[in-house]
VEXPA-722927 format. One record per residue (C-alpha): y, z, x; residue in one letter. Coordinates in pm, 1 decimal, always signed. Example, Ala and Ser with C-alpha at 12.3 -4.5 7.8 and 13.67 -1.06 7.14 Angstrom:
REM residues 2
<lumdren Y="-450.0" Z="+780.0" X="+1230.0" res="A"/>
<lumdren Y="-106.0" Z="+714.0" X="+1367.0" res="S"/>
***
This chain:
REM residues 106
<lumdren Y="+12.5" Z="+20.1" X="-0.9" res="M"/>
<lumdren Y="+350.6" Z="-96.6" X="+119.1" res="I"/>
<lumdren Y="+626.2" Z="+137.4" X="+122.7" res="A"/>
<lumdren Y="+949.7" Z="+272.5" X="+266.8" res="Y"/>
<lumdren Y="+992.5" Z="+577.7" X="+530.2" res="K"/>
<lumdren Y="+1321.9" Z="+700.8" X="+635.2" res="F"/>
<lumdren Y="+1304.8" Z="+876.3" X="+987.3" res="L"/>
<lumdren Y="+1557.5" Z="+1051.6" X="+1209.3" res="S"/>
<lumdren Y="+1622.9" Z="+861.1" X="+1535.9" res="S"/>
<lumdren Y="+1357.8" Z="+791.7" X="+1765.2" res="D"/>
<lumdren Y="+1089.7" Z="+782.1" X="+1456.4" res="R"/>
<lumdren Y="+1095.4" Z="+1142.4" X="+1401.6" res="V"/>
<lumdren Y="+1021.5" Z="+1282.0" X="+1035.0" res="G"/>
<lumdren Y="+1322.4" Z="+1480.5" X="+919.1" res="L"/>
<lumdren Y="+1123.4" Z="+1761.9" X="+757.1" res="F"/>
<lumdren Y="+795.1" Z="+1742.1" X="+960.6" res="S"/>
<lumdren Y="+967.8" Z="+1701.5" X="+1280.9" res="G"/>
<lumdren Y="+644.8" Z="+1469.5" X="+1365.3" res="V"/>
<lumdren Y="+748.0" Z="+1176.9" X="+1604.9" res="R"/>
<lumdren Y="+562.5" Z="+861.7" X="+1439.8" res="W"/>
<lumdren Y="+373.1" Z="+642.6" X="+1694.7" res="P"/>
<lumdren Y="+503.6" Z="+293.4" X="+1760.9" res="E"/>
<lumdren Y="+492.7" Z="+17.4" X="+1477.5" res="P"/>
<lumdren Y="+137.4" Z="-52.5" X="+1399.6" res="G"/>
<lumdren Y="-32.5" Z="+255.1" X="+1507.5" res="T"/>
<lumdren Y="-185.1" Z="+477.3" X="+1248.8" res="W"/>
<lumdren Y="-62.1" Z="+841.6" X="+1181.1" res="L"/>
<lumdren Y="-321.2" Z="+1057.9" X="+1000.6" res="E"/>
<lumdren Y="-273.5" Z="+1346.8" X="+800.9" res="A"/>
<lumdren Y="-383.1" Z="+1701.1" X="+957.1" res="D"/>
<lumdren Y="-469.3" Z="+1852.7" X="+605.9" res="A"/>
<lumdren Y="-581.1" Z="+1749.3" X="+263.9" res="E"/>
<lumdren Y="-303.4" Z="+1507.0" X="+62.1" res="V"/>
<lumdren Y="-84.5" Z="+1742.1" X="-129.8" res="E"/>
<lumdren Y="+262.4" Z="+1666.0" X="-256.4" res="Q"/>
<lumdren Y="+550.1" Z="+1814.9" X="-55.9" res="C"/>
<lumdren Y="+301.0" Z="+2023.9" X="+155.8" res="A"/>
<lumdren Y="+72.9" Z="+1761.6" X="+354.7" res="S"/>
<lumdren Y="-3.6" Z="+1413.2" X="+445.8" res="G"/>
<lumdren Y="+199.4" Z="+1110.2" X="+524.9" res="I"/>
<lumdren Y="+495.4" Z="+1105.3" X="+290.9" res="H"/>
<lumdren Y="+693.7" Z="+772.7" X="+192.5" res="A"/>
<lumdren Y="+873.9" Z="+648.8" X="-139.0" res="V"/>
<lumdren Y="+871.4" Z="+324.8" X="-302.6" res="H"/>
<lumdren Y="+1211.6" Z="+131.6" X="-300.8" res="A"/>
<lumdren Y="+1317.7" Z="+297.3" X="-631.3" res="E"/>
<lumdren Y="+1306.0" Z="+659.2" X="-442.0" res="G"/>
<lumdren Y="+1526.3" Z="+531.6" X="-143.7" res="L"/>
<lumdren Y="+1829.5" Z="+717.6" X="-237.4" res="L"/>
<lumdren Y="+1657.9" Z="+1045.2" X="-215.0" res="G"/>
<lumdren Y="+1571.0" Z="+1036.7" X="+149.4" res="W"/>
<lumdren Y="+1844.2" Z="+880.1" X="+328.5" res="I"/>
<lumdren Y="+1833.3" Z="+911.5" X="+729.9" res="D"/>
<lumdren Y="+1893.7" Z="+736.4" X="+1030.3" res="D"/>
<lumdren Y="+1631.1" Z="+476.7" X="+1032.6" res="E"/>
<lumdren Y="+1425.6" Z="+291.3" X="+766.6" res="L"/>
<lumdren Y="+1122.5" Z="+152.2" X="+808.2" res="W"/>
<lumdren Y="+877.4" Z="-16.9" X="+595.8" res="T"/>
<lumdren Y="+509.9" Z="+130.1" X="+640.8" res="C"/>
<lumdren Y="+180.2" Z="+109.5" X="+518.8" res="E"/>
<lumdren Y="-38.6" Z="+383.3" X="+338.8" res="L"/>
<lumdren Y="-401.8" Z="+389.7" X="+342.8" res="D"/>
<lumdren Y="-692.8" Z="+641.1" X="+212.1" res="G"/>
<lumdren Y="-611.8" Z="+847.0" X="-68.7" res="I"/>
<lumdren Y="-265.2" Z="+773.2" X="-201.4" res="V"/>
<lumdren Y="-91.0" Z="+1010.8" X="-451.7" res="E"/>
<lumdren Y="+203.0" Z="+883.5" X="-629.7" res="D"/>
<lumdren Y="+398.0" Z="+1103.6" X="-844.3" res="D"/>
<lumdren Y="+619.6" Z="+818.7" X="-963.3" res="G"/>
<lumdren Y="+897.5" Z="+948.5" X="-698.6" res="R"/>
<lumdren Y="+714.0" Z="+989.6" X="-383.3" res="E"/>
<lumdren Y="+372.1" Z="+873.0" X="-220.8" res="L"/>
<lumdren Y="+162.8" Z="+1077.8" X="-13.7" res="V"/>
<lumdren Y="-132.7" Z="+940.6" X="+182.8" res="A"/>
<lumdren Y="-404.8" Z="+1030.7" X="+425.4" res="E"/>
<lumdren Y="-273.6" Z="+800.8" X="+684.3" res="R"/>
<lumdren Y="+15.7" Z="+571.3" X="+749.2" res="G"/>
<lumdren Y="+141.7" Z="+312.2" X="+1000.6" res="R"/>
<lumdren Y="+519.5" Z="+171.7" X="+1044.6" res="L"/>
<lumdren Y="+534.4" Z="-165.9" X="+1006.9" res="L"/>
<lumdren Y="+901.0" Z="-274.9" X="+1132.6" res="E"/>
<lumdren Y="+1228.3" Z="-128.5" X="+1107.2" res="R"/>
<lumdren Y="+1456.7" Z="-247.4" X="+819.1" res="V"/>
<lumdren Y="+1773.2" Z="-382.1" X="+1040.2" res="A"/>
<lumdren Y="+2004.4" Z="-373.1" X="+743.3" res="A"/>
<lumdren Y="+1992.3" Z="-16.2" X="+745.8" res="W"/>
<lumdren Y="+2190.0" Z="+57.1" X="+1040.0" res="N"/>
<lumdren Y="+2495.8" Z="+299.5" X="+1152.8" res="E"/>
<lumdren Y="+2726.0" Z="+84.2" X="+974.6" res="T"/>
<lumdren Y="+2568.3" Z="+24.1" X="+612.8" res="A"/>
<lumdren Y="+2503.8" Z="+423.1" X="+644.8" res="A"/>
<lumdren Y="+2872.4" Z="+494.7" X="+709.1" res="R"/>
<lumdren Y="+2964.1" Z="+247.0" X="+427.9" res="D"/>
<lumdren Y="+2732.8" Z="+433.2" X="+193.5" res="F"/>
<lumdren Y="+2838.0" Z="+757.1" X="+272.1" res="A"/>
<lumdren Y="+3206.0" Z="+635.0" X="+200.4" res="A"/>
<lumdren Y="+3108.7" Z="+503.2" X="-118.4" res="R"/>
<lumdren Y="+2950.6" Z="+791.9" X="-245.0" res="V"/>
<lumdren Y="+3239.9" Z="+1022.1" X="-152.6" res="R"/>
<lumdren Y="+3464.0" Z="+818.8" X="-341.5" res="A"/>
<lumdren Y="+3254.7" Z="+800.4" X="-647.1" res="R"/>
<lumdren Y="+3246.1" Z="+1177.2" X="-597.9" res="D"/>
<lumdren Y="+3628.2" Z="+1219.6" X="-606.6" res="R"/>
<lumdren Y="+3659.7" Z="+958.1" X="-919.2" res="I"/>
<lumdren Y="+3406.0" Z="+1136.0" X="-1096.9" res="L"/>
<lumdren Y="+3540.5" Z="+1478.6" X="-960.2" res="G"/>
***
């Protein structure tokens, strides 16, 4: 299953602190798959806004994959390629638009 994964700089998971291996190399869960607790977490395109970070990657999930409609959790995953359109400029522009919207909506 193809999904998306936001990571901090150098492919590090924001919450897990795990550094993902080079693209194409599988990362295995070290425990049974459980939402918000263990497993390889990723999202559908519709869930991207809830997980913004420095790098956006497409990834492949394999094995048991749980889907709660917001988030995917799998036994294993591997990065496929970094999404080039999500870069520092895009992140800054996005943040500026969110701040402007928040000021308008108060």
